[in-house]
C-alpha positions in Angstrom: 38.6 111.4 57.1 38.1 115.1 57.8 35.5 117.3 56.3 37.0 120.4 54.7 36.2 123.9 56.1 34.1 124.9 53.0 32.1 121.7 53.1 31.5 122.0 56.8 30.3 125.5 56.3 27.9 124.2 53.7 26.8 121.5 56.1 26.1 124.0 58.8 24.0 126.2 56.4 22.0 123.1 55.3 21.3 122.0 58.9 20.2 125.5 59.9 18.0 125.8 56.8 16.3 122.6 57.7 15.8 123.9 61.2 14.0 126.9 59.8 12.0 124.8 57.3 10.8 122.4 60.0 10.0 125.2 62.5 7.9 126.9 59.8 6.2 123.6 58.9 5.3 123.1 62.6 4.0 126.6 63.0 0.5 125.9 61.6 -0.1 122.9 63.8 2.4 123.2 66.6 -0.1 122.2 69.3 -0.5 118.8 67.7 2.3 116.3 68.2 3.5 114.2 65.2 3.0 110.5 65.0 6.6 109.8 66.0 6.1 108.7 69.5 8.0 105.7 70.7 6.6 102.5 72.2 7.5 103.5 75.7 5.6 106.8 75.5 2.7 105.1 73.7 2.5 102.3 76.4 2.6 104.8 79.2 -0.2 106.8 77.6 -2.3 103.7 77.1 -1.8 102.6 80.7 -2.8 106.1 81.9 -6.0 106.0 79.9 -6.8 102.5 81.1 -6.2 103.6 84.7 -8.4 106.6 84.1 -11.2 104.5 82.7 -11.1 102.2 85.8 -11.1 105.2 88.1 -14.1 106.8 86.4 -16.0 103.6 86.4 -15.3 103.2 90.1 -16.3 106.7 90.9 -19.5 106.4 88.9 -20.4 103.2 90.9 -19.9 104.4 94.5 -19.4 108.2 94.1 -17.4 110.1 96.7 -16.4 107.1 98.8 -14.1 106.3 95.9 -11.9 109.3 96.7 -10.4 107.3 99.6 -9.6 104.5 97.3 -7.7 106.9 95.0 -5.6 108.3 97.8 -2.4 106.4 98.9 -0.8 103.3 97.5 -3.5 100.9 96.4 -5.2 99.4 93.4 -5.3 102.8 91.6 -1.6 103.2 91.6 0.3 101.6 88.6 4.0 102.2 89.0 4.6 106.0 88.3 0.9 106.4 87.4 -1.8 107.4 89.9 -5.2 109.0 90.1 -6.0 112.5 91.4 -9.3 114.2 91.6 -10.1 118.0 91.7 -13.5 119.5 92.2 -14.8 121.9 89.6 -14.2 124.6 92.2 -10.5 123.8 92.3 -10.2 121.8 95.5 -7.9 118.8 95.5 -10.0 115.9 96.8 -7.8 112.8 96.2 -4.3 111.9 95.0 -2.2 108.7 94.9 1.0 110.7 94.3 3.2 113.5 95.6 0.4 116.0 95.5 -1.5 114.1 98.3 -0.2 116.6 100.8 -2.4 119.2 99.1 -5.7 117.4 99.6 -8.4 119.7 100.9 -6.8 122.8 99.5 -7.8 124.9 96.6 -5.1 124.2 93.9 -6.6 126.2 91.0 -3.7 128.6 90.9 -1.0 126.0 91.8 2.0 126.4 89.4 4.2 123.7 88.0 8.0 123.9 87.9 7.8 126.3 84.9 5.2 128.5 86.5 2.3 127.1 84.5 -1.2 127.1 86.2 -2.1 123.8 84.8 -5.0 123.1 87.2 -6.5 126.4 86.1 -6.1 125.2 82.5 -7.8 121.9 83.3 -10.7 123.6 85.2 -11.3 126.0 82.3 -11.3 123.2 79.7 -13.6 121.0 81.9 -16.2 123.8 81.8 -17.0 123.0 78.2 -15.5 119.6 77.6 -16.1 116.4 79.5 -12.6 115.1 78.8 -9.3 116.5 77.7 -5.5 116.6 78.3 -3.1 119.1 79.9 0.7 119.1 79.9 2.9 120.3 82.8 6.1 119.6 84.7 5.7 117.4 87.8 7.7 115.3 90.3 8.0 111.6 89.2 7.8 109.6 92.4 9.9 106.8 90.9 13.1 108.8 90.2 12.3 111.9 92.3 12.9 114.2 89.3 10.6 116.7 87.7 9.6 115.6 84.2 7.1 116.5 81.5 3.8 115.0 82.3 0.7 114.7 80.1 -2.6 114.2 82.0 -5.9 112.8 80.6 -8.9 113.9 82.6 -12.7 113.2 82.7 -15.3 115.4 84.3 -18.0 113.4 86.2 -20.5 115.8 87.7 -18.6 118.3 89.7 -15.5 116.1 90.0 -12.6 116.0 87.6 -10.7 112.7 87.6 -7.2 112.6 86.1 -4.3 110.3 85.4 -1.0 111.5 83.9 2.1 109.9 82.4 5.6 111.1 82.3 7.5 111.9 79.1 11.2 112.1 80.0 13.7 113.8 77.8 16.2 111.5 76.2 19.8 111.8 77.3 22.9 112.9 75.3 24.2 109.3 75.7 21.0 107.9 74.2 21.4 110.4 71.3 25.0 109.4 70.6 24.1 105.7 70.8 21.3 106.1 68.3 23.5 108.1 66.0 26.1 105.3 66.1 23.5 102.7 65.2 22.2 105.0 62.4 25.7 105.5 61.0 26.3 101.7 60.9 23.0 101.1 59.2 23.6 103.8 56.6 27.1 102.4 55.8 25.7 98.8 55.5 22.7 99.5 53.3 21.8 103.2 52.6 18.4 102.5 51.0 17.2 100.2 53.7 18.5 102.5 56.4 16.8 105.6 54.9 13.5 103.7 54.8 13.9 102.6 58.4 14.7 106.2 59.5 11.5 107.5 57.9 9.3 105.0 59.6 7.0 107.0 61.9 5.4 104.4 64.2 7.4 102.1 66.4 10.6 102.8 64.4 13.8 101.0 65.6 15.4 104.4 65.1 13.2 106.4 67.4 13.5 106.6 71.2 11.5 108.8 73.4 12.0 112.2 71.6 14.9 111.1 69.6 14.9 110.5 65.8 17.3 110.4 62.9 17.6 112.8 60.0 19.8 112.6 56.9 20.8 115.3 54.5 22.6 114.9 51.1 25.8 117.0 50.8 25.7 117.1 47.0 22.0 117.5 46.3 21.3 119.6 49.5 18.1 117.6 50.0 16.5 115.9 53.0 16.7 112.2 52.6 15.3 111.2 56.0 13.5 112.8 58.9 11.9 110.6 61.5 9.8 113.4 62.9 8.3 115.1 59.9 7.9 113.2 56.6 6.9 116.5 54.9 10.6 117.5 54.8 11.7 114.4 52.8 12.9 115.5 49.4 12.9 119.2 50.4 15.7 121.4 49.1 17.4 122.4 52.3 18.6 125.7 50.9 15.2 126.7 49.5 14.8 129.1 52.4 17.2 131.9 53.0 19.3 131.4 56.1 19.6 134.6 58.1 23.1 136.1 58.2 24.8 137.4 61.2 26.5 136.2 64.4 24.0 133.5 65.1 24.9 131.6 62.0 28.6 132.4 62.2 28.8 131.0 65.7 27.3 127.7 64.6 29.5 127.5 61.6 32.5 128.0 63.8 31.3 125.4 66.3 30.9 122.8 63.5 34.7 122.9 63.0 36.6 121.0 60.3 36.0 117.3 61.4 33.9 114.5 60.0 31.8 114.9 63.1 30.2 118.1 64.5 27.7 119.4 67.1 25.2 122.2 66.8 22.7 124.0 69.1 19.4 125.6 68.1 15.7 125.6 68.8 13.7 122.7 67.1 10.2 121.3 67.4 10.0 118.3 69.8 8.1 115.5 68.0 6.5 114.4 71.3 5.3 117.7 72.6 5.0 119.6 69.3 6.6 122.6 70.9 9.9 124.3 70.0 12.6 123.5 72.5 16.3 123.9 72.8 18.1 121.1 71.0 21.7 119.8 70.8 22.5 117.7 67.7 25.4 115.3 66.9 26.3 115.1 63.2 28.3 112.5 61.4 29.3 112.3 57.7 28.8 109.1 55.8 30.1 109.3 52.3 28.0 112.0 50.6 25.4 112.3 53.4 25.3 113.7 56.9 23.3 111.9 59.5 22.2 113.6 62.7 20.5 112.8 66.0 19.8 115.4 68.7 18.4 115.6 72.2 16.2 118.2 73.8 17.9 120.1 76.6 14.8 121.2 78.5 14.9 119.6 81.9 13.8 120.9 85.3 15.7 119.6 88.4 13.9 121.3 91.3 10.4 120.2 92.1 7.7 122.7 92.9 6.9 122.5 96.6 3.3 122.4 97.9 2.8 125.4 100.1 
């Protein structure tokens, strides 16, 4: 069954309105990720914190001789996770990962793949806080790709000990597979499916940074949003959608089929930051269900010079 041109235009406006609504909702607390993180991300984060606790305890016990234990493949490497240590002056003292080639050098102004001076951010934060987190783009030694990384750190004297975990972007294939499952669930039992889509923690309909949203075509309301429950029940057209070429291009891209695809900027539920997103839409009776993936991905690692 095909969606008529006028209905598809309405759908495009609804989706864009929701984008504006969610972006505005995230504006006040954009730096704080929502609770919608999947089990894989949660587990990696917990593993990283456990490894950090072990490393801190080891350093507190034997001091600087522990730096040799943190360098290279040993008991302080757990899969893609490893320990690295920076002095409060910015000198890299130990690393069990790709950055080991920089040991002995001042890395305070080292940039990640996006040009972020994340070591500088860590050093600044450690001046006032004994612990914290920093996000950056870094080479994953398991797949040799640059991915988002979130590092937890602890300052012990004039040493900053850190362990980071990788948060990979979900793929288009994952998004389409999740959408197919969501469509089947919605057709089988709409009420049960909506409830499942709105589950924030360990939802079967959330993978990495993917989640499901559902919009009613008749009532123009958000019925499900796996990233931000504040949008549930919201009138999607309560905010004025800006006119102009930007909207018209997306209406045209939606086409006249029962399925459509759109591109725009949208808050990532894992990072809490607005990133480029491509969404797949599918009509199920009087509702449209959507799943999108975030396109931000860096392919070239930053060399150590």
